[in-house]
C-alpha positions as CSV (number, residue, x, y, z in Angstrom):
1,M,0.0,0.0,0.0
2,V,1.0,3.6,-0.6
3,G,1.0,4.6,3.0
4,G,3.1,1.9,4.7
5,Q,6.7,2.9,3.9
6,G,5.9,6.6,4.0
7,S,4.5,6.2,7.5
8,I,7.5,4.3,8.8
9,A,9.8,7.0,7.2
10,M,7.9,9.8,8.9
11,V,8.1,8.1,12.3
12,D,11.8,7.8,12.0
13,R,12.2,11.6,11.3
14,S,12.6,14.3,13.9
15,S,10.0,17.1,14.1
16,R,12.4,19.5,12.4
17,E,13.0,17.0,9.6
18,Q,9.3,16.5,9.1
19,I,8.7,20.3,8.9
20,G,11.6,20.5,6.4
21,W,10.2,17.8,4.1
22,C,6.7,19.3,4.3
23,L,8.0,22.7,3.3
24,F,10.1,21.1,0.5
25,Y,7.1,19.3,-0.9
26,G,4.9,22.4,-0.5
27,A,7.5,24.6,-2.3
28,G,7.7,22.0,-5.1
29,I,4.0,22.0,-5.5
30,I,3.7,25.8,-5.5
31,G,6.7,26.3,-7.8
32,T,5.8,23.8,-10.4
33,L,2.1,24.8,-10.6
34,V,2.9,28.5,-10.6
35,L,5.2,27.9,-13.6
36,Y,2.4,25.8,-15.1
37,G,-0.1,28.7,-14.7
38,V,2.3,31.3,-16.2
39,L,2.9,29.1,-19.2
40,Q,-0.7,28.2,-19.6
41,E,-1.6,31.9,-19.8
42,R,1.3,32.7,-22.1
43,I,0.4,30.0,-24.6
44,M,-3.3,30.8,-24.8
45,T,-3.1,34.6,-24.9
46,I,0.1,35.7,-26.5
47,P,0.9,35.1,-30.2
48,Y,4.0,33.1,-31.3
49,G,5.5,34.8,-34.3
50,D,3.3,35.4,-37.4
51,D,1.2,32.3,-36.7
52,G,-1.0,34.0,-34.1
53,T,-2.1,32.5,-30.8
54,F,-2.3,28.8,-30.4
55,K,-5.8,27.6,-31.0
56,Y,-5.8,23.9,-30.3
57,S,-6.5,23.4,-26.6
58,V,-7.1,19.7,-26.9
59,F,-3.5,19.3,-28.1
60,L,-2.2,20.7,-24.8
61,V,-4.4,18.2,-22.9
62,F,-3.1,15.4,-25.0
63,M,0.5,16.4,-24.3
64,N,-0.1,16.6,-20.6
65,R,-1.8,13.2,-20.5
66,V,1.1,11.5,-22.4
67,F,3.6,12.9,-19.9
68,A,1.3,11.9,-17.0
69,V,1.0,8.3,-18.3
70,V,4.8,8.0,-18.2
71,F,4.8,9.3,-14.6
72,S,1.9,6.9,-13.6
73,L,3.8,3.9,-15.0
74,C,6.9,4.9,-13.0
75,M,4.9,5.2,-9.8
76,V,3.1,1.9,-10.4
77,R,6.4,0.2,-10.9
78,L,8.0,2.0,-7.9
79,N,5.2,0.9,-5.6
80,N,5.1,-2.7,-7.0
81,E,1.4,-2.4,-7.8
82,E,-0.4,-4.5,-10.3
83,M,-0.8,-3.2,-13.8
84,R,-4.3,-4.5,-14.3
85,N,-7.3,-2.2,-13.8
86,S,-8.9,-2.2,-10.4
87,A,-12.2,-1.0,-11.7
88,P,-14.2,-1.6,-14.9
89,L,-12.7,0.2,-17.8
90,W,-16.0,2.0,-18.7
91,K,-15.9,3.8,-15.3
92,Y,-12.3,5.0,-16.0
93,L,-13.6,6.1,-19.4
94,I,-16.3,8.2,-18.0
95,I,-13.8,10.0,-15.8
96,S,-11.5,10.3,-18.9
97,F,-14.1,12.0,-21.0
98,S,-15.1,14.5,-18.3
99,N,-11.4,15.0,-17.5
100,V,-10.3,15.8,-21.1
101,Y,-13.2,18.1,-21.8
102,A,-13.0,19.9,-18.4
103,S,-9.3,20.6,-19.1
104,T,-10.2,21.8,-22.6
105,C,-12.8,24.2,-21.3
106,Q,-10.3,25.7,-18.8
107,Y,-7.8,26.4,-21.6
108,E,-10.5,27.8,-23.9
109,A,-11.7,30.1,-21.1
110,L,-8.3,31.8,-21.0
111,K,-8.9,33.1,-24.5
112,Y,-11.8,35.2,-23.1
113,V,-11.2,35.8,-19.4
114,S,-8.2,36.6,-17.2
115,F,-6.2,33.9,-15.4
116,A,-7.4,35.3,-12.0
117,V,-11.0,34.6,-13.1
118,Q,-10.1,31.1,-14.1
119,M,-8.4,30.4,-10.8
120,L,-11.2,31.8,-8.8
121,C,-13.8,29.8,-10.6
122,K,-11.8,26.7,-9.7
123,S,-12.5,27.7,-6.1
124,F,-16.1,28.1,-7.0
125,K,-16.2,24.4,-8.1
126,M,-16.6,23.5,-4.4
127,L,-20.4,24.0,-4.8
128,P,-20.8,21.8,-8.0
129,V,-18.7,19.1,-6.4
130,M,-21.0,19.1,-3.3
131,L,-24.1,19.0,-5.5
132,W,-22.6,16.1,-7.6
133,G,-21.8,14.3,-4.4
134,I,-25.4,14.6,-3.2
135,A,-26.8,13.5,-6.6
136,I,-24.4,10.5,-7.3
137,S,-23.2,9.3,-3.9
138,G,-26.0,10.5,-1.6
139,K,-23.5,12.4,0.5
140,R,-24.4,14.9,3.3
141,Y,-22.5,18.0,4.2
142,E,-22.3,19.9,7.5
143,W,-23.4,23.5,7.8
144,K,-19.7,24.6,7.9
145,D,-19.2,23.2,4.4
146,W,-22.2,25.1,3.1
147,L,-21.0,28.3,4.8
148,V,-17.6,28.1,3.3
149,A,-19.1,27.3,-0.1
150,A,-21.4,30.4,0.2
151,A,-18.5,32.6,1.2
152,V,-16.4,31.5,-1.7
153,T,-19.4,32.0,-4.1
154,C,-20.0,35.5,-2.8
155,G,-16.3,36.4,-3.1
156,V,-16.1,35.1,-6.6
157,T,-19.3,36.9,-7.6
158,E,-18.0,40.2,-6.1
159,F,-14.7,39.8,-8.1
160,L,-16.6,39.2,-11.3
161,L,-19.0,42.1,-10.9
162,T,-16.7,44.9,-9.6
163,G,-13.9,45.2,-12.2
164,P,-12.3,44.0,-15.4
165,T,-12.4,40.2,-16.1
166,A,-11.7,39.9,-19.8
167,A,-8.5,38.4,-21.2
168,P,-6.0,40.7,-23.0
169,T,-6.8,39.3,-26.4
170,D,-8.6,40.7,-29.4
171,R,-11.6,38.4,-29.0
172,A,-11.9,38.7,-25.2
173,S,-15.4,38.3,-24.0
174,S,-16.2,37.8,-20.3
175,L,-19.6,36.2,-21.1
176,V,-18.1,33.6,-23.5
177,G,-15.3,32.9,-21.0
178,L,-17.7,32.4,-18.2
179,C,-19.7,30.0,-20.3
180,W,-16.6,27.9,-20.8
181,L,-15.9,28.1,-17.1
182,L,-19.4,26.9,-16.2
183,A,-18.9,23.9,-18.5
184,F,-15.5,23.3,-16.8
185,L,-17.1,23.4,-13.3
186,A,-19.8,20.9,-14.3
187,L,-17.4,18.5,-15.9
188,D,-14.7,18.9,-13.2
189,G,-17.3,18.3,-10.5
190,L,-18.3,15.1,-12.2
191,T,-14.7,14.0,-12.5
192,S,-14.0,14.6,-8.8
193,T,-17.2,12.8,-7.7
194,M,-16.5,9.8,-10.0
195,Q,-12.9,9.5,-8.8
196,E,-14.0,9.5,-5.2
197,K,-16.6,6.9,-6.0
198,L,-13.9,4.6,-7.5
199,F,-11.8,5.0,-4.4
200,K,-14.6,3.9,-2.2
201,E,-16.3,1.2,-4.3
202,H,-13.3,-0.5,-6.0
203,K,-10.5,0.3,-3.5
204,T,-8.4,1.7,-6.4
205,T,-5.0,3.2,-5.5
206,K,-4.1,6.7,-6.7
207,C,-1.5,5.3,-9.0
208,N,-3.8,2.8,-10.6
209,Q,-6.5,5.4,-11.1
210,M,-3.9,7.9,-12.5
211,L,-2.6,5.3,-14.9
212,Y,-5.9,4.3,-16.4
213,V,-7.5,7.7,-16.4
214,N,-4.5,9.3,-18.0
215,G,-4.1,6.4,-20.5
216,L,-7.7,6.6,-21.6
217,S,-7.6,10.4,-21.5
218,S,-4.7,10.3,-24.0
219,V,-6.8,8.1,-26.3
220,V,-9.9,10.4,-25.9
221,S,-7.9,13.6,-26.6
222,L,-6.1,12.0,-29.6
223,A,-9.4,10.8,-31.0
224,T,-10.8,14.3,-30.5
225,L,-7.9,15.9,-32.4
226,T,-8.2,13.4,-35.2
227,T,-12.0,13.6,-35.7
228,T,-12.1,17.4,-35.6
229,G,-9.2,17.8,-38.0
230,Q,-7.0,19.6,-35.5
231,L,-4.2,17.0,-35.2
232,V,-2.2,18.0,-38.3
233,P,-2.4,21.8,-37.9
234,A,-1.6,21.4,-34.1
235,F,1.5,19.4,-34.8
236,G,2.4,21.8,-37.6
237,Y,2.2,24.8,-35.3
238,W,4.2,22.8,-32.7
239,L,7.0,22.2,-35.1
240,A,6.9,25.6,-36.8
241,E,7.3,27.6,-33.6
242,P,10.4,26.5,-31.5
243,R,9.4,28.8,-28.6
244,F,6.0,27.2,-28.5
245,L,7.5,23.8,-28.6
246,A,9.7,24.6,-25.6
247,D,6.8,26.2,-23.7
248,S,4.5,23.3,-24.3
249,L,7.0,20.7,-23.3
250,T,7.9,22.7,-20.2
251,L,4.1,23.0,-19.4
252,S,3.7,19.3,-19.5
253,A,6.9,18.7,-17.6
254,S,5.9,21.1,-14.8
255,A,2.4,19.5,-14.6
256,V,3.9,16.0,-14.2
257,S,6.6,17.2,-11.8
258,S,4.0,18.7,-9.6
259,Q,2.4,15.2,-9.5
260,W,5.5,13.8,-7.7
261,F,5.5,16.6,-5.1
262,I,1.7,16.2,-4.6
263,Y,2.0,12.4,-4.4
264,S,4.8,12.7,-1.8
265,Q,3.0,15.3,0.4
266,V,-0.3,13.5,0.4
267,K,1.4,10.2,1.2
268,E,3.4,11.5,4.1
269,F,1.4,14.4,5.5
270,G,-2.2,13.8,4.4
271,A,-4.8,15.4,2.2
272,L,-5.6,18.3,4.5
273,V,-2.0,19.6,4.4
274,F,-2.1,19.3,0.6
275,A,-5.4,21.3,0.5
276,A,-3.8,24.1,2.5
277,T,-0.8,24.0,0.2
278,M,-3.1,24.4,-2.8
279,N,-4.7,27.4,-1.2
280,V,-1.3,29.1,-0.9
281,R,-0.6,28.1,-4.5
282,Q,-3.8,29.8,-5.7
283,V,-2.8,33.1,-4.0
284,V,0.8,33.0,-5.4
285,S,-0.4,32.1,-8.9
286,I,-2.8,35.0,-9.1
287,L,-0.2,37.4,-7.7
288,V,2.4,36.3,-10.2
289,S,-0.1,36.6,-13.0
290,Y,-1.0,40.1,-12.1
291,M,2.7,41.1,-11.8
292,K,3.9,39.4,-14.9
293,Y,1.1,40.2,-17.3
294,H,0.0,43.6,-15.7
295,H,-3.7,42.9,-15.5
296,P,-5.8,45.8,-14.1
297,I,-7.7,45.2,-10.8
298,T,-10.0,47.3,-8.6
299,V,-10.1,47.7,-4.8
300,L,-13.5,45.8,-4.6
301,Q,-12.0,42.9,-6.6
302,V,-9.2,42.8,-4.0
303,F,-11.8,42.4,-1.3
304,G,-13.4,39.7,-3.3
305,L,-10.1,37.8,-3.5
306,L,-9.6,38.2,0.2
307,A,-13.0,36.8,0.9
308,V,-12.4,33.7,-1.2
309,F,-9.0,32.9,0.2
310,A,-10.1,33.6,3.8
311,A,-12.9,31.1,3.4
312,L,-10.6,28.5,1.8
313,F,-7.9,28.9,4.6
314,C,-10.7,28.7,7.2
315,K,-11.8,25.4,5.7
316,S,-8.3,24.1,5.8
317,Y,-7.8,25.2,9.4
318,L,-11.1,23.7,10.6
319,G,-10.2,20.4,8.8
320,M,-6.7,20.3,10.5
321,R,-8.2,21.2,13.9
322,Q,-10.8,18.4,13.6
323,Q,-8.0,16.0,12.6
324,T,-5.9,17.0,15.6
325,E,-8.9,16.7,18.0
326,K,-9.4,13.1,16.8
327,G,-5.7,12.4,17.4
328,E,-5.1,11.6,13.7
329,H,-1.5,12.8,13.5
330,Q,-0.4,10.1,11.2
331,P,0.3,10.6,7.5
332,L,-1.8,9.1,4.8
333,V,-2.0,5.4,5.8
334,S,-4.6,4.1,3.5
335,E,-5.6,5.8,0.2
336,T,-9.1,4.5,0.1
337,E,-9.7,5.3,3.7
338,E,-8.4,8.8,3.3
339,A,-10.5,9.3,0.2
340,G,-13.6,8.6,2.3
341,K,-12.5,10.8,5.2
342,E,-11.2,13.8,3.3
343,G,-13.7,14.0,0.5
344,T,-13.1,17.3,-1.4
345,A,-9.4,17.6,-0.4
346,T,-8.6,14.2,-1.8
347,A,-10.7,14.8,-4.9
348,D,-8.3,17.7,-5.7
349,Y,-5.5,15.1,-6.1
350,R,-6.1,13.7,-9.6
351,A,-4.4,12.7,-12.8
352,A,-5.3,16.0,-14.4
353,D,-4.2,19.6,-14.7
354,K,-3.7,21.4,-11.4
355,A,-3.4,25.0,-12.6
């Protein structure tokens, strides 16, 4: 199991060493995903030479999934896990379809709205995930979960209504971009719910699920490129623009590198620490985007951002406090058990884009 060796290693380390490793994993997650976000925004909004901006979002999804398959294979071998599927292939395929098209929607949205809007709407996905959980798994949530979801929703709404939200492109349109993000939220919420359902019903490990979801996602994205006639022009653009080739490879490499840091942190310190790390990463990513690409922002939008991140950090704090009161100081001992206990936090760990 994924937790065993990690648990033993953590027991053998001093408190100072544990803090050091936690910070190391956290810095790795934040660094790789901030780079991923910067490159994602650059690729989708800034032209490369005379060929204009890159138009084939599914191609980026395909590249990321191919890199992720290699990573998943390495992790399966490293953990001596079986290669065969732990759940029926059709269930992995459902996740793969929603996974690919959710990622495509988030890339497409960047053509129309700013990166900050995209990131905030990913926070907003808390509500769709909860609704999908009720509809599919019959889950129940405490009043604190609904309160946090309401605070996030209000903060995102304030940000959207009180200042500029369009992307710095010729065809920027906040309305079109928000439609893409709504599609992303629906598909991503379905992906999270189905992944959690597989953890519970079929006792799949994270590596096994990553391997099959990424493998089938590669097939789905390649089939989409082929049937829509985008495969040849996408590869043509990729080969014609050396800077884009380098950026796209770095994008995929940063995404898959983040998977190792995420895997290690979740394994050794638990899903709640990872959720808190992802909150910090959101703050840093938005700040870096504003500084690098000089997006305008109003004072009321700043208050909206503060409301969202205060709610998210409050959620992480309450989760850690509850874990401490129960005496659960151990790292992630059992993947399937943790998936059931941590719900939304574990759902954020997936074989998909993290930016």
